[in-house]
mmCIF file of the N, C-alpha and C atoms, coordinates in Angstrom:
data_MODEL
# 
_entry.id   MODEL 
# 
loop_
_atom_site.group_PDB 
_atom_site.id 
_atom_site.type_symbol 
_atom_site.label_atom_id 
_atom_site.label_alt_id 
_atom_site.label_comp_id 
_atom_site.label_asym_id 
_atom_site.label_entity_id 
_atom_site.label_seq_id 
_atom_site.pdbx_PDB_ins_code 
_atom_site.Cartn_x 
_atom_site.Cartn_y 
_atom_site.Cartn_z 
_atom_site.occupancy 
_atom_site.B_iso_or_equiv 
_atom_site.pdbx_formal_charge 
_atom_site.auth_seq_id 
_atom_site.auth_comp_id 
_atom_site.auth_asym_id 
_atom_site.auth_atom_id 
_atom_site.pdbx_PDB_model_num 
ATOM 1   N N  . UNK A 1 1  ? 8.631   3.738   0.506  1.00 0.00 ? 1  UNK A N  1 
ATOM 2   C CA . UNK A 1 1  ? 7.729   2.631   -0.149 1.00 0.00 ? 1  UNK A CA 1 
ATOM 3   C C  . UNK A 1 1  ? 8.447   1.187   0.413  1.00 0.00 ? 1  UNK A C  1 
ATOM 4   N N  . UNK A 1 2  ? 7.167   0.556   0.650  1.00 0.00 ? 2  UNK A N  1 
ATOM 5   C CA . UNK A 1 2  ? 7.452   -0.850  0.906  1.00 0.00 ? 2  UNK A CA 1 
ATOM 6   C C  . UNK A 1 2  ? 7.461   -1.729  -0.220 1.00 0.00 ? 2  UNK A C  1 
ATOM 7   N N  . UNK A 1 3  ? 7.915   -2.926  0.054  1.00 0.00 ? 3  UNK A N  1 
ATOM 8   C CA . UNK A 1 3  ? 7.777   -3.930  -1.297 1.00 0.00 ? 3  UNK A CA 1 
ATOM 9   C C  . UNK A 1 3  ? 6.608   -4.391  -1.404 1.00 0.00 ? 3  UNK A C  1 
ATOM 10  N N  . UNK A 1 4  ? 6.233   -5.044  -2.687 1.00 0.00 ? 4  UNK A N  1 
ATOM 11  C CA . UNK A 1 4  ? 5.048   -5.672  -2.910 1.00 0.00 ? 4  UNK A CA 1 
ATOM 12  C C  . UNK A 1 4  ? 4.762   -6.785  -2.174 1.00 0.00 ? 4  UNK A C  1 
ATOM 13  N N  . UNK A 1 5  ? 5.784   -7.547  -1.832 1.00 0.00 ? 5  UNK A N  1 
ATOM 14  C CA . UNK A 1 5  ? 5.736   -8.673  -0.996 1.00 0.00 ? 5  UNK A CA 1 
ATOM 15  C C  . UNK A 1 5  ? 4.973   -8.354  0.415  1.00 0.00 ? 5  UNK A C  1 
ATOM 16  N N  . UNK A 1 6  ? 5.669   -7.369  0.971  1.00 0.00 ? 6  UNK A N  1 
ATOM 17  C CA . UNK A 1 6  ? 5.236   -7.043  2.221  1.00 0.00 ? 6  UNK A CA 1 
ATOM 18  C C  . UNK A 1 6  ? 3.696   -6.331  2.257  1.00 0.00 ? 6  UNK A C  1 
ATOM 19  N N  . UNK A 1 7  ? 3.436   -5.557  1.291  1.00 0.00 ? 7  UNK A N  1 
ATOM 20  C CA . UNK A 1 7  ? 2.142   -5.142  1.070  1.00 0.00 ? 7  UNK A CA 1 
ATOM 21  C C  . UNK A 1 7  ? 1.147   -6.255  0.965  1.00 0.00 ? 7  UNK A C  1 
ATOM 22  N N  . UNK A 1 8  ? 1.510   -7.111  0.102  1.00 0.00 ? 8  UNK A N  1 
ATOM 23  C CA . UNK A 1 8  ? 0.577   -8.501  -0.039 1.00 0.00 ? 8  UNK A CA 1 
ATOM 24  C C  . UNK A 1 8  ? 0.337   -9.155  1.180  1.00 0.00 ? 8  UNK A C  1 
ATOM 25  N N  . UNK A 1 9  ? 1.419   -9.361  2.100  1.00 0.00 ? 9  UNK A N  1 
ATOM 26  C CA . UNK A 1 9  ? 0.827   -9.736  3.356  1.00 0.00 ? 9  UNK A CA 1 
ATOM 27  C C  . UNK A 1 9  ? 0.246   -8.955  4.349  1.00 0.00 ? 9  UNK A C  1 
ATOM 28  N N  . UNK A 1 10 ? 0.383   -7.855  4.463  1.00 0.00 ? 10 UNK A N  1 
ATOM 29  C CA . UNK A 1 10 ? -0.615  -6.908  5.092  1.00 0.00 ? 10 UNK A CA 1 
ATOM 30  C C  . UNK A 1 10 ? -1.946  -6.997  4.669  1.00 0.00 ? 10 UNK A C  1 
ATOM 31  N N  . UNK A 1 11 ? -2.064  -6.895  3.279  1.00 0.00 ? 11 UNK A N  1 
ATOM 32  C CA . UNK A 1 11 ? -3.426  -7.078  2.745  1.00 0.00 ? 11 UNK A CA 1 
ATOM 33  C C  . UNK A 1 11 ? -4.130  -8.286  3.036  1.00 0.00 ? 11 UNK A C  1 
ATOM 34  N N  . UNK A 1 12 ? -3.244  -9.338  3.130  1.00 0.00 ? 12 UNK A N  1 
ATOM 35  C CA . UNK A 1 12 ? -3.871  -10.888 3.452  1.00 0.00 ? 12 UNK A CA 1 
ATOM 36  C C  . UNK A 1 12 ? -4.385  -10.663 4.981  1.00 0.00 ? 12 UNK A C  1 
ATOM 37  N N  . UNK A 1 13 ? -3.382  -9.987  5.869  1.00 0.00 ? 13 UNK A N  1 
ATOM 38  C CA . UNK A 1 13 ? -3.997  -9.856  7.247  1.00 0.00 ? 13 UNK A CA 1 
ATOM 39  C C  . UNK A 1 13 ? -5.270  -8.886  7.443  1.00 0.00 ? 13 UNK A C  1 
ATOM 40  N N  . UNK A 1 14 ? -5.460  -7.864  6.564  1.00 0.00 ? 14 UNK A N  1 
ATOM 41  C CA . UNK A 1 14 ? -6.563  -7.254  6.500  1.00 0.00 ? 14 UNK A CA 1 
ATOM 42  C C  . UNK A 1 14 ? -7.689  -8.093  6.202  1.00 0.00 ? 14 UNK A C  1 
ATOM 43  N N  . UNK A 1 15 ? -7.630  -8.735  5.111  1.00 0.00 ? 15 UNK A N  1 
ATOM 44  C CA . UNK A 1 15 ? -8.626  -9.498  4.507  1.00 0.00 ? 15 UNK A CA 1 
ATOM 45  C C  . UNK A 1 15 ? -8.929  -10.714 5.732  1.00 0.00 ? 15 UNK A C  1 
ATOM 46  N N  . UNK A 1 16 ? -7.995  -11.282 6.305  1.00 0.00 ? 16 UNK A N  1 
ATOM 47  C CA . UNK A 1 16 ? -8.171  -12.340 7.570  1.00 0.00 ? 16 UNK A CA 1 
ATOM 48  C C  . UNK A 1 16 ? -9.024  -11.763 8.660  1.00 0.00 ? 16 UNK A C  1 
ATOM 49  N N  . UNK A 1 17 ? -8.887  -10.487 9.118  1.00 0.00 ? 17 UNK A N  1 
ATOM 50  C CA . UNK A 1 17 ? -9.285  -9.903  10.152 1.00 0.00 ? 17 UNK A CA 1 
ATOM 51  C C  . UNK A 1 17 ? -10.906 -9.685  9.765  1.00 0.00 ? 17 UNK A C  1 
ATOM 52  N N  . UNK A 1 18 ? -11.172 -9.154  8.450  1.00 0.00 ? 18 UNK A N  1 
ATOM 53  C CA . UNK A 1 18 ? -12.302 -8.926  8.005  1.00 0.00 ? 18 UNK A CA 1 
ATOM 54  C C  . UNK A 1 18 ? -13.275 -10.397 7.923  1.00 0.00 ? 18 UNK A C  1 
ATOM 55  N N  . UNK A 1 19 ? -12.697 -11.422 7.613  1.00 0.00 ? 19 UNK A N  1 
ATOM 56  C CA . UNK A 1 19 ? -13.414 -12.630 7.378  1.00 0.00 ? 19 UNK A CA 1 
ATOM 57  C C  . UNK A 1 19 ? -13.740 -13.140 8.754  1.00 0.00 ? 19 UNK A C  1 
ATOM 58  N N  . UNK A 1 20 ? -12.580 -13.092 9.792  1.00 0.00 ? 20 UNK A N  1 
ATOM 59  C CA . UNK A 1 20 ? -12.883 -13.416 11.084 1.00 0.00 ? 20 UNK A CA 1 
ATOM 60  C C  . UNK A 1 20 ? -14.242 -12.894 11.584 1.00 0.00 ? 20 UNK A C  1 
ATOM 61  N N  . UNK A 1 21 ? -14.256 -11.358 11.312 1.00 0.00 ? 21 UNK A N  1 
ATOM 62  C CA . UNK A 1 21 ? -15.379 -10.758 11.962 1.00 0.00 ? 21 UNK A CA 1 
ATOM 63  C C  . UNK A 1 21 ? -16.713 -11.257 11.358 1.00 0.00 ? 21 UNK A C  1 
ATOM 64  N N  . UNK A 1 22 ? -16.655 -11.415 10.168 1.00 0.00 ? 22 UNK A N  1 
ATOM 65  C CA . UNK A 1 22 ? -17.918 -11.945 9.253  1.00 0.00 ? 22 UNK A CA 1 
ATOM 66  C C  . UNK A 1 22 ? -18.214 -13.286 9.794  1.00 0.00 ? 22 UNK A C  1 
ATOM 67  N N  . UNK A 1 23 ? -17.237 -14.371 9.914  1.00 0.00 ? 23 UNK A N  1 
ATOM 68  C CA . UNK A 1 23 ? -17.781 -15.608 10.195 1.00 0.00 ? 23 UNK A CA 1 
ATOM 69  C C  . UNK A 1 23 ? -17.714 -15.828 11.668 1.00 0.00 ? 23 UNK A C  1 
ATOM 70  N N  . UNK A 1 24 ? -17.293 -15.007 12.495 1.00 0.00 ? 24 UNK A N  1 
ATOM 71  C CA . UNK A 1 24 ? -17.109 -15.141 14.026 1.00 0.00 ? 24 UNK A CA 1 
ATOM 72  C C  . UNK A 1 24 ? -16.276 -16.407 14.434 1.00 0.00 ? 24 UNK A C  1 
ATOM 73  N N  . UNK A 1 25 ? -15.506 -16.858 13.497 1.00 0.00 ? 25 UNK A N  1 
ATOM 74  C CA . UNK A 1 25 ? -14.672 -17.884 13.982 1.00 0.00 ? 25 UNK A CA 1 
ATOM 75  C C  . UNK A 1 25 ? -13.265 -17.758 13.346 1.00 0.00 ? 25 UNK A C  1 
ATOM 76  N N  . UNK A 1 26 ? -12.277 -18.344 13.741 1.00 0.00 ? 26 UNK A N  1 
ATOM 77  C CA . UNK A 1 26 ? -11.032 -18.143 13.258 1.00 0.00 ? 26 UNK A CA 1 
ATOM 78  C C  . UNK A 1 26 ? -10.677 -18.351 11.759 1.00 0.00 ? 26 UNK A C  1 
ATOM 79  N N  . UNK A 1 27 ? -10.015 -17.774 10.977 1.00 0.00 ? 27 UNK A N  1 
ATOM 80  C CA . UNK A 1 27 ? -9.800  -17.997 9.623  1.00 0.00 ? 27 UNK A CA 1 
ATOM 81  C C  . UNK A 1 27 ? -8.342  -18.098 9.453  1.00 0.00 ? 27 UNK A C  1 
ATOM 82  N N  . UNK A 1 28 ? -7.849  -19.204 8.673  1.00 0.00 ? 28 UNK A N  1 
ATOM 83  C CA . UNK A 1 28 ? -6.431  -19.426 8.463  1.00 0.00 ? 28 UNK A CA 1 
ATOM 84  C C  . UNK A 1 28 ? -5.898  -18.463 7.411  1.00 0.00 ? 28 UNK A C  1 
ATOM 85  N N  . UNK A 1 29 ? -4.534  -18.452 7.756  1.00 0.00 ? 29 UNK A N  1 
ATOM 86  C CA . UNK A 1 29 ? -3.757  -17.447 6.772  1.00 0.00 ? 29 UNK A CA 1 
ATOM 87  C C  . UNK A 1 29 ? -4.080  -17.852 5.297  1.00 0.00 ? 29 UNK A C  1 
ATOM 88  N N  . UNK A 1 30 ? -3.899  -19.169 5.251  1.00 0.00 ? 30 UNK A N  1 
ATOM 89  C CA . UNK A 1 30 ? -4.041  -19.918 3.891  1.00 0.00 ? 30 UNK A CA 1 
ATOM 90  C C  . UNK A 1 30 ? -5.384  -19.561 3.426  1.00 0.00 ? 30 UNK A C  1 
ATOM 91  N N  . UNK A 1 31 ? -6.599  -19.695 3.974  1.00 0.00 ? 31 UNK A N  1 
ATOM 92  C CA . UNK A 1 31 ? -7.854  -19.266 3.512  1.00 0.00 ? 31 UNK A CA 1 
ATOM 93  C C  . UNK A 1 31 ? -8.082  -17.835 3.193  1.00 0.00 ? 31 UNK A C  1 
ATOM 94  N N  . UNK A 1 32 ? -7.477  -16.985 3.840  1.00 0.00 ? 32 UNK A N  1 
ATOM 95  C CA . UNK A 1 32 ? -7.334  -15.595 3.711  1.00 0.00 ? 32 UNK A CA 1 
ATOM 96  C C  . UNK A 1 32 ? -6.556  -15.271 2.463  1.00 0.00 ? 32 UNK A C  1 
ATOM 97  N N  . UNK A 1 33 ? -5.447  -15.983 2.174  1.00 0.00 ? 33 UNK A N  1 
ATOM 98  C CA . UNK A 1 33 ? -4.754  -15.792 0.859  1.00 0.00 ? 33 UNK A CA 1 
ATOM 99  C C  . UNK A 1 33 ? -5.546  -16.083 -0.284 1.00 0.00 ? 33 UNK A C  1 
ATOM 100 N N  . UNK A 1 34 ? -6.366  -17.122 -0.127 1.00 0.00 ? 34 UNK A N  1 
ATOM 101 C CA . UNK A 1 34 ? -7.362  -17.604 -1.317 1.00 0.00 ? 34 UNK A CA 1 
ATOM 102 C C  . UNK A 1 34 ? -8.283  -16.528 -1.702 1.00 0.00 ? 34 UNK A C  1 
ATOM 103 N N  . UNK A 1 35 ? -8.903  -15.951 -0.738 1.00 0.00 ? 35 UNK A N  1 
ATOM 104 C CA . UNK A 1 35 ? -9.827  -14.879 -0.893 1.00 0.00 ? 35 UNK A CA 1 
ATOM 105 C C  . UNK A 1 35 ? -9.057  -13.639 -1.397 1.00 0.00 ? 35 UNK A C  1 
ATOM 106 N N  . UNK A 1 36 ? -8.156  -13.187 -0.575 1.00 0.00 ? 36 UNK A N  1 
ATOM 107 C CA . UNK A 1 36 ? -7.306  -12.004 -1.233 1.00 0.00 ? 36 UNK A CA 1 
ATOM 108 C C  . UNK A 1 36 ? -6.779  -12.084 -2.546 1.00 0.00 ? 36 UNK A C  1 
ATOM 109 N N  . UNK A 1 37 ? -6.476  -13.087 -3.057 1.00 0.00 ? 37 UNK A N  1 
ATOM 110 C CA . UNK A 1 37 ? -5.926  -13.304 -4.416 1.00 0.00 ? 37 UNK A CA 1 
ATOM 111 C C  . UNK A 1 37 ? -6.945  -12.889 -5.338 1.00 0.00 ? 37 UNK A C  1 
ATOM 112 N N  . UNK A 1 38 ? -8.178  -12.931 -5.139 1.00 0.00 ? 38 UNK A N  1 
ATOM 113 C CA . UNK A 1 38 ? -9.241  -12.451 -6.092 1.00 0.00 ? 38 UNK A CA 1 
ATOM 114 C C  . UNK A 1 38 ? -9.355  -10.848 -6.242 1.00 0.00 ? 38 UNK A C  1 
ATOM 115 N N  . UNK A 1 39 ? -8.827  -10.190 -5.103 1.00 0.00 ? 39 UNK A N  1 
ATOM 116 C CA . UNK A 1 39 ? -8.998  -8.802  -5.302 1.00 0.00 ? 39 UNK A CA 1 
ATOM 117 C C  . UNK A 1 39 ? -7.718  -7.981  -5.187 1.00 0.00 ? 39 UNK A C  1 
ATOM 118 N N  . UNK A 1 40 ? -6.661  -8.704  -5.154 1.00 0.00 ? 40 UNK A N  1 
ATOM 119 C CA . UNK A 1 40 ? -5.254  -8.161  -5.037 1.00 0.00 ? 40 UNK A CA 1 
ATOM 120 C C  . UNK A 1 40 ? -4.955  -7.589  -6.122 1.00 0.00 ? 40 UNK A C  1 
ATOM 121 N N  . UNK A 1 41 ? -5.326  -7.672  -7.471 1.00 0.00 ? 41 UNK A N  1 
ATOM 122 C CA . UNK A 1 41 ? -4.977  -6.968  -8.498 1.00 0.00 ? 41 UNK A CA 1 
ATOM 123 C C  . UNK A 1 41 ? -5.356  -5.526  -8.362 1.00 0.00 ? 41 UNK A C  1 
ATOM 124 N N  . UNK A 1 42 ? -6.475  -5.255  -8.222 1.00 0.00 ? 42 UNK A N  1 
ATOM 125 C CA . UNK A 1 42 ? -7.169  -3.878  -7.818 1.00 0.00 ? 42 UNK A CA 1 
ATOM 126 C C  . UNK A 1 42 ? -6.303  -3.275  -6.750 1.00 0.00 ? 42 UNK A C  1 
ATOM 127 N N  . UNK A 1 43 ? -6.192  -3.862  -5.674 1.00 0.00 ? 43 UNK A N  1 
ATOM 128 C CA . UNK A 1 43 ? -5.500  -3.382  -4.449 1.00 0.00 ? 43 UNK A CA 1 
ATOM 129 C C  . UNK A 1 43 ? -4.027  -2.875  -4.866 1.00 0.00 ? 43 UNK A C  1 
ATOM 130 N N  . UNK A 1 44 ? -3.432  -3.662  -5.819 1.00 0.00 ? 44 UNK A N  1 
ATOM 131 C CA . UNK A 1 44 ? -2.030  -3.408  -5.997 1.00 0.00 ? 44 UNK A CA 1 
ATOM 132 C C  . UNK A 1 44 ? -1.869  -2.133  -7.023 1.00 0.00 ? 44 UNK A C  1 
ATOM 133 N N  . UNK A 1 45 ? -2.860  -2.070  -7.873 1.00 0.00 ? 45 UNK A N  1 
ATOM 134 C CA . UNK A 1 45 ? -3.103  -0.702  -8.702 1.00 0.00 ? 45 UNK A CA 1 
ATOM 135 C C  . UNK A 1 45 ? -3.012  0.485   -7.832 1.00 0.00 ? 45 UNK A C  1 
ATOM 136 N N  . UNK A 1 46 ? -3.977  0.513   -6.875 1.00 0.00 ? 46 UNK A N  1 
ATOM 137 C CA . UNK A 1 46 ? -4.039  1.356   -5.894 1.00 0.00 ? 46 UNK A CA 1 
ATOM 138 C C  . UNK A 1 46 ? -2.732  1.871   -5.186 1.00 0.00 ? 46 UNK A C  1 
ATOM 139 N N  . UNK A 1 47 ? -2.253  0.646   -4.546 1.00 0.00 ? 47 UNK A N  1 
ATOM 140 C CA . UNK A 1 47 ? -0.953  0.945   -4.041 1.00 0.00 ? 47 UNK A CA 1 
ATOM 141 C C  . UNK A 1 47 ? 0.152   1.696   -4.791 1.00 0.00 ? 47 UNK A C  1 
ATOM 142 N N  . UNK A 1 48 ? 0.222   1.229   -6.011 1.00 0.00 ? 48 UNK A N  1 
ATOM 143 C CA . UNK A 1 48 ? 1.218   1.669   -6.911 1.00 0.00 ? 48 UNK A CA 1 
ATOM 144 C C  . UNK A 1 48 ? 0.878   3.172   -7.161 1.00 0.00 ? 48 UNK A C  1 
ATOM 145 N N  . UNK A 1 49 ? -0.290  3.419   -7.441 1.00 0.00 ? 49 UNK A N  1 
ATOM 146 C CA . UNK A 1 49 ? -0.565  4.788   -7.782 1.00 0.00 ? 49 UNK A CA 1 
ATOM 147 C C  . UNK A 1 49 ? -0.275  5.706   -6.368 1.00 0.00 ? 49 UNK A C  1 
ATOM 148 N N  . UNK A 1 50 ? -0.510  5.248   -5.294 1.00 0.00 ? 50 UNK A N  1 
ATOM 149 C CA . UNK A 1 50 ? -0.224  5.966   -4.227 1.00 0.00 ? 50 UNK A CA 1 
ATOM 150 C C  . UNK A 1 50 ? 1.023   6.412   -3.974 1.00 0.00 ? 50 UNK A C  1 
ATOM 151 N N  . UNK A 1 51 ? 1.966   5.184   -4.317 1.00 0.00 ? 51 UNK A N  1 
ATOM 152 C CA . UNK A 1 51 ? 3.375   5.355   -4.246 1.00 0.00 ? 51 UNK A CA 1 
ATOM 153 C C  . UNK A 1 51 ? 3.873   6.376   -5.274 1.00 0.00 ? 51 UNK A C  1 
ATOM 154 N N  . UNK A 1 52 ? 3.310   6.416   -6.363 1.00 0.00 ? 52 UNK A N  1 
ATOM 155 C CA . UNK A 1 52 ? 3.801   7.343   -7.606 1.00 0.00 ? 52 UNK A CA 1 
ATOM 156 C C  . UNK A 1 52 ? 3.326   8.997   -6.865 1.00 0.00 ? 52 UNK A C  1 
ATOM 157 N N  . UNK A 1 53 ? 2.084   8.858   -6.376 1.00 0.00 ? 53 UNK A N  1 
ATOM 158 C CA . UNK A 1 53 ? 1.690   10.180  -6.002 1.00 0.00 ? 53 UNK A CA 1 
ATOM 159 C C  . UNK A 1 53 ? 2.741   10.739  -4.861 1.00 0.00 ? 53 UNK A C  1 
ATOM 160 N N  . UNK A 1 54 ? 3.116   10.067  -3.818 1.00 0.00 ? 54 UNK A N  1 
ATOM 161 C CA . UNK A 1 54 ? 3.910   10.333  -2.892 1.00 0.00 ? 54 UNK A CA 1 
ATOM 162 C C  . UNK A 1 54 ? 5.582   10.675  -3.503 1.00 0.00 ? 54 UNK A C  1 
ATOM 163 N N  . UNK A 1 55 ? 5.881   9.928   -4.378 1.00 0.00 ? 55 UNK A N  1 
ATOM 164 C CA . UNK A 1 55 ? 7.212   10.114  -5.164 1.00 0.00 ? 55 UNK A CA 1 
ATOM 165 C C  . UNK A 1 55 ? 7.041   11.571  -5.976 1.00 0.00 ? 55 UNK A C  1 
ATOM 166 N N  . UNK A 1 56 ? 5.860   11.750  -6.552 1.00 0.00 ? 56 UNK A N  1 
ATOM 167 C CA . UNK A 1 56 ? 5.842   13.096  -7.249 1.00 0.00 ? 56 UNK A CA 1 
ATOM 168 C C  . UNK A 1 56 ? 5.926   14.264  -6.282 1.00 0.00 ? 56 UNK A C  1 
ATOM 169 N N  . UNK A 1 57 ? 5.327   14.064  -5.158 1.00 0.00 ? 57 UNK A N  1 
ATOM 170 C CA . UNK A 1 57 ? 5.056   15.102  -4.072 1.00 0.00 ? 57 UNK A CA 1 
ATOM 171 C C  . UNK A 1 57 ? 6.429   15.461  -3.470 1.00 0.00 ? 57 UNK A C  1 
ATOM 172 N N  . UNK A 1 58 ? 7.178   14.333  -3.220 1.00 0.00 ? 58 UNK A N  1 
ATOM 173 C CA . UNK A 1 58 ? 8.610   14.463  -2.775 1.00 0.00 ? 58 UNK A CA 1 
ATOM 174 C C  . UNK A 1 58 ? 9.454   15.126  -3.724 1.00 0.00 ? 58 UNK A C  1 
ATOM 175 N N  . UNK A 1 59 ? 9.504   14.910  -5.143 1.00 0.00 ? 59 UNK A N  1 
ATOM 176 C CA . UNK A 1 59 ? 10.309  15.493  -6.062 1.00 0.00 ? 59 UNK A CA 1 
ATOM 177 C C  . UNK A 1 59 ? 9.830   17.096  -6.245 1.00 0.00 ? 59 UNK A C  1 
ATOM 178 N N  . UNK A 1 60 ? 8.625   17.116  -6.120 1.00 0.00 ? 60 UNK A N  1 
ATOM 179 C CA . UNK A 1 60 ? 8.068   18.617  -6.088 1.00 0.00 ? 60 UNK A CA 1 
ATOM 180 C C  . UNK A 1 60 ? 8.608   19.480  -4.880 1.00 0.00 ? 60 UNK A C  1 
ATOM 181 N N  . UNK A 1 61 ? 8.630   18.927  -3.753 1.00 0.00 ? 61 UNK A N  1 
ATOM 182 C CA . UNK A 1 61 ? 9.191   19.630  -2.700 1.00 0.00 ? 61 UNK A CA 1 
ATOM 183 C C  . UNK A 1 61 ? 10.739  19.979  -2.811 1.00 0.00 ? 61 UNK A C  1 
ATOM 184 N N  . UNK A 1 62 ? 11.479  18.749  -3.103 1.00 0.00 ? 62 UNK A N  1 
ATOM 185 C CA . UNK A 1 62 ? 12.914  18.871  -3.408 1.00 0.00 ? 62 UNK A CA 1 
ATOM 186 C C  . UNK A 1 62 ? 13.010  19.946  -4.497 1.00 0.00 ? 62 UNK A C  1 
ATOM 187 N N  . UNK A 1 63 ? 12.462  20.204  -5.262 1.00 0.00 ? 63 UNK A N  1 
ATOM 188 C CA . UNK A 1 63 ? 12.528  21.262  -6.415 1.00 0.00 ? 63 UNK A CA 1 
ATOM 189 C C  . UNK A 1 63 ? 12.504  22.362  -5.864 1.00 0.00 ? 63 UNK A C  1 
ATOM 190 N N  . UNK A 1 64 ? 11.346  22.550  -4.968 1.00 0.00 ? 64 UNK A N  1 
ATOM 191 C CA . UNK A 1 64 ? 10.856  23.925  -4.274 1.00 0.00 ? 64 UNK A CA 1 
ATOM 192 C C  . UNK A 1 64 ? 12.064  24.236  -3.241 1.00 0.00 ? 64 UNK A C  1 
ATOM 193 N N  . UNK A 1 65 ? 12.747  23.446  -2.458 1.00 0.00 ? 65 UNK A N  1 
ATOM 194 C CA . UNK A 1 65 ? 13.753  23.674  -1.502 1.00 0.00 ? 65 UNK A CA 1 
ATOM 195 C C  . UNK A 1 65 ? 14.858  24.163  -2.521 1.00 0.00 ? 65 UNK A C  1 
ATOM 196 N N  . UNK A 1 66 ? 15.293  23.356  -3.487 1.00 0.00 ? 66 UNK A N  1 
ATOM 197 C CA . UNK A 1 66 ? 16.612  23.674  -4.088 1.00 0.00 ? 66 UNK A CA 1 
ATOM 198 C C  . UNK A 1 66 ? 16.241  25.274  -4.620 1.00 0.00 ? 66 UNK A C  1 
ATOM 199 N N  . UNK A 1 67 ? 15.139  25.385  -5.338 1.00 0.00 ? 67 UNK A N  1 
ATOM 200 C CA . UNK A 1 67 ? 14.841  26.711  -5.771 1.00 0.00 ? 67 UNK A CA 1 
ATOM 201 C C  . UNK A 1 67 ? 15.101  27.864  -4.658 1.00 0.00 ? 67 UNK A C  1 
ATOM 202 N N  . UNK A 1 68 ? 14.697  27.632  -3.635 1.00 0.00 ? 68 UNK A N  1 
ATOM 203 C CA . UNK A 1 68 ? 14.764  28.415  -2.474 1.00 0.00 ? 68 UNK A CA 1 
ATOM 204 C C  . UNK A 1 68 ? 16.072  28.773  -2.189 1.00 0.00 ? 68 UNK A C  1 
ATOM 205 N N  . UNK A 1 69 ? 16.970  27.640  -2.059 1.00 0.00 ? 69 UNK A N  1 
ATOM 206 C CA . UNK A 1 69 ? 18.579  27.703  -1.829 1.00 0.00 ? 69 UNK A CA 1 
ATOM 207 C C  . UNK A 1 69 ? 19.216  28.665  -2.771 1.00 0.00 ? 69 UNK A C  1 
ATOM 208 N N  . UNK A 1 70 ? 18.834  28.557  -3.937 1.00 0.00 ? 70 UNK A N  1 
ATOM 209 C CA . UNK A 1 70 ? 19.403  29.391  -5.005 1.00 0.00 ? 70 UNK A CA 1 
ATOM 210 C C  . UNK A 1 70 ? 19.101  30.767  -4.844 1.00 0.00 ? 70 UNK A C  1 
ATOM 211 N N  . UNK A 1 71 ? 17.765  31.012  -4.476 1.00 0.00 ? 71 UNK A N  1 
ATOM 212 C CA . UNK A 1 71 ? 17.369  32.449  -4.341 1.00 0.00 ? 71 UNK A CA 1 
ATOM 213 C C  . UNK A 1 71 ? 17.979  33.125  -3.179 1.00 0.00 ? 71 UNK A C  1 
ATOM 214 N N  . UNK A 1 72 ? 18.231  32.363  -2.034 1.00 0.00 ? 72 UNK A N  1 
ATOM 215 C CA . UNK A 1 72 ? 18.796  32.800  -0.711 1.00 0.00 ? 72 UNK A CA 1 
ATOM 216 C C  . UNK A 1 72 ? 20.282  33.150  -1.035 1.00 0.00 ? 72 UNK A C  1 
ATOM 217 N N  . UNK A 1 73 ? 20.918  32.402  -1.825 1.00 0.00 ? 73 UNK A N  1 
ATOM 218 C CA . UNK A 1 73 ? 22.266  32.749  -2.116 1.00 0.00 ? 73 UNK A CA 1 
ATOM 219 C C  . UNK A 1 73 ? 22.804  33.849  -2.860 1.00 0.00 ? 73 UNK A C  1 
# 
């Protein structure tokens, strides 16, 4: 899991590229941050749900592995 700060900057970079494609001119990081701030709350919820899914999957796999080790012994 990456930090929310790093995820935020990755999201701003994604928005910056999208804006640059639409406007056909360079877009500053600061301008991209302003636009990204409007949609960040929804994106943040999606990321947190994704991280929870990954963690649940990891725990399920660990439990499965532990169960197999007990059976093999």
